[in-house]
C-alpha positions as CSV (number, residue, x, y, z in Angstrom):
1,M,-0.2,-0.2,0.2
2,A,1.4,3.3,-0.7
3,Y,1.4,6.3,1.5
4,V,1.7,10.3,1.3
5,E,3.1,12.3,4.1
6,M,1.3,15.0,5.1
7,G,2.4,16.3,8.5
8,R,3.8,15.7,11.7
9,L,2.1,15.4,15.2
10,G,4.0,18.1,17.8
11,R,3.5,18.7,21.4
12,P,0.9,17.8,23.4
13,Y,-2.1,20.4,23.3
14,G,-4.4,21.1,26.7
15,V,-5.2,17.9,29.1
16,E,-7.7,15.9,26.9
17,G,-4.9,14.0,24.4
18,W,-5.2,16.9,21.7
19,S,-1.3,17.2,19.8
20,H,-0.3,20.6,18.0
21,V,-0.1,19.4,14.4
22,E,2.5,20.6,11.7
23,S,0.8,20.2,8.2
24,W,2.8,19.9,5.1
25,T,-0.3,20.5,3.0
26,D,-0.8,23.4,0.6
27,P,-2.6,25.0,2.3
28,P,-2.2,23.9,5.7
29,Q,-6.0,23.4,6.2
30,A,-6.2,20.9,3.7
31,L,-5.2,18.6,6.0
32,L,-8.5,18.9,8.0
33,K,-10.4,16.9,5.1
34,Y,-8.5,13.8,6.1
35,R,-9.5,12.0,9.1
36,R,-8.2,8.2,8.5
37,W,-4.7,8.4,9.3
38,V,-1.4,6.6,9.4
39,L,0.8,7.6,11.8
40,R,4.5,6.4,11.2
41,A,6.5,5.9,14.5
42,P,10.3,7.2,14.3
43,D,11.3,3.0,14.1
44,G,9.4,2.9,10.9
45,S,6.4,0.9,11.9
46,R,2.8,1.8,11.2
47,Q,-0.2,2.4,13.1
48,P,-4.0,3.2,11.5
49,V,-6.1,6.0,13.3
50,E,-9.3,7.9,13.4
51,C,-9.0,11.8,14.0
52,R,-11.4,12.2,16.2
53,G,-11.1,15.7,16.2
54,I,-9.4,18.3,14.6
55,R,-9.1,22.3,14.4
56,A,-7.6,25.3,12.6
57,R,-6.7,27.6,15.8
58,S,-4.7,31.2,15.2
59,A,-1.7,29.2,16.1
60,G,-2.1,26.3,14.0
61,I,-3.9,23.0,14.2
62,V,-4.3,20.6,16.3
63,A,-5.9,17.1,16.8
64,R,-6.5,14.1,18.6
65,V,-6.5,10.8,17.5
66,D,-7.6,7.1,18.7
67,G,-5.9,6.3,21.7
68,S,-4.6,9.9,23.1
69,E,-6.6,11.1,26.2
70,T,-4.1,12.3,28.4
71,P,-1.3,14.9,27.6
72,E,1.5,12.0,28.5
73,Q,-0.4,9.7,25.4
74,A,-0.7,12.9,23.0
75,A,3.7,13.6,24.1
76,Q,4.0,9.5,23.3
77,L,3.0,10.5,19.6
78,S,4.9,13.7,19.3
79,G,7.4,13.4,16.0
80,W,5.2,10.5,14.6
81,V,4.5,11.4,11.0
82,I,0.9,11.7,9.8
83,E,0.5,9.8,6.1
84,V,-3.0,9.1,4.0
85,V,-3.0,6.3,2.1
86,R,-2.5,7.6,-1.5
87,S,-5.7,6.5,-3.2
88,E,-7.5,8.3,-0.7
89,L,-6.3,11.6,-2.2
90,P,-7.9,13.4,-5.0
91,A,-6.7,13.5,-8.4
92,L,-4.9,16.8,-9.1
93,P,-5.2,19.2,-12.6
94,P,-2.3,19.1,-15.1
95,G,0.9,20.5,-14.1
96,E,0.4,19.8,-10.5
97,Y,2.0,17.0,-8.1
98,Y,2.4,15.4,-4.8
99,R,5.8,15.6,-3.4
100,D,6.3,11.7,-3.1
101,D,5.5,11.2,-6.5
102,L,8.4,13.2,-7.6
103,L,11.0,11.1,-5.7
104,G,13.6,9.3,-7.7
105,F,13.5,11.8,-10.5
106,S,16.8,13.2,-12.1
107,V,17.6,16.6,-11.5
108,R,19.2,19.0,-13.9
109,N,20.1,22.8,-14.0
110,L,19.5,25.3,-16.6
111,E,23.1,24.3,-18.3
112,G,22.2,20.8,-18.4
113,A,24.1,19.6,-15.6
114,A,23.0,16.9,-14.0
115,L,22.8,17.2,-10.3
116,G,21.8,14.0,-9.0
117,V,18.2,12.1,-7.9
118,L,15.5,13.6,-5.4
119,R,15.7,11.6,-2.4
120,G,13.5,13.1,-0.3
121,Y,12.5,16.7,0.9
122,L,13.3,18.5,4.1
123,D,10.5,20.9,5.8
124,M,12.5,24.5,6.7
125,P,10.7,27.5,8.1
126,A,10.9,29.6,4.8
127,H,10.5,26.5,2.5
128,P,10.6,23.2,1.8
129,V,14.0,22.2,0.3
130,M,15.0,19.1,-1.9
131,V,17.6,16.6,-1.1
132,V,19.1,15.6,-4.2
133,V,21.9,13.0,-4.3
134,D,24.5,12.4,-6.4
135,G,27.1,9.6,-5.4
136,E,28.3,10.8,-1.7
137,R,27.5,14.4,-2.6
138,E,24.2,15.6,-1.5
139,R,22.4,19.2,-2.4
140,W,19.8,20.8,-0.8
141,L,17.7,22.7,-3.3
142,P,14.7,25.5,-2.3
143,L,11.6,23.8,-3.9
144,T,10.2,26.9,-4.7
145,R,8.6,28.1,-8.1
146,Q,11.9,30.3,-8.8
147,H,13.9,27.4,-8.5
148,L,11.9,24.5,-9.7
149,L,11.2,24.9,-13.4
150,R,10.2,22.4,-15.0
151,I,9.2,18.8,-14.3
152,E,8.8,16.0,-17.3
153,P,6.7,13.3,-15.7
154,A,7.4,10.8,-18.8
155,A,11.3,11.3,-18.5
156,R,11.4,11.5,-14.8
157,E,13.2,14.5,-15.1
158,M,13.3,17.9,-13.2
159,T,14.8,21.1,-14.2
160,V,16.1,23.3,-11.7
161,D,17.6,27.0,-11.9
162,W,20.7,26.2,-9.4
163,P,24.1,26.4,-10.6
164,E,26.4,23.1,-10.5
165,D,29.1,24.0,-8.2
166,F,26.8,25.6,-5.5
């Protein structure tokens, strides 16, 4: 079964087992549409859960999942990744992609230099970055419209505006 990462549970919120949520959806409130989650533990094991409550607040999103009734139980889930079964996601319009669909794509710059293969993402405060690996060299490239210029799904390639020697 294929899963798509949607966010991460954070520190406890309140006294009834709620947690702060870091949403990786665009916009962040899109996560509110999903109630069946799969939580991935730091050891890689997965646990399907029902989201018993989720709400947007001025300071972000908070949620409560099955089995989390106290702050202590919520704290044990801190850092667990929120995933959704891929088949439950809506189809995207042409030209839009889920990040996970781009993993394994070759990355080239405007000059045609091969920078490596997209292996993952890091969510930074300003914007996400793509982790591009070429042998033992790892590059972190901004995942912004300014830098990611073209995606060619048939060729499994991406073109970025990024110097080879940076």
